[in-house]
C-alpha angles and dihedrals in degrees: 000000000000136000115240123176119177121158119223107248093032118133114228127194103210118192119216091246090060093055131077111242098347112201100177105036123239119003135205107211134189101212119233098160144007128196141161112253118229088196096052118130115279120255093021134084114237131166129201110234116191124196152107120296114236121209122217088255089061092249115139119245133193127315109258145173120223131185105227130186109259090226088065089059100048116131115263113270095024122131113249 
């Protein structure tokens, strides 16, 4: 199992390489929910992160769900 700690309300900068099937490159996301995905790809650790996209201007975008590598969401100071 893996240790994932993401606070609701956190703002994550998620690179395209840390997302499953990115269609729009890197994303800045204001987190509103986090959950393990039963339908995540086998032999890899992915987490569903739900939130609101934030544009560089600071304007809010659409609500979205993104599959993110669990290693991207490890607590600070943990060994990867």
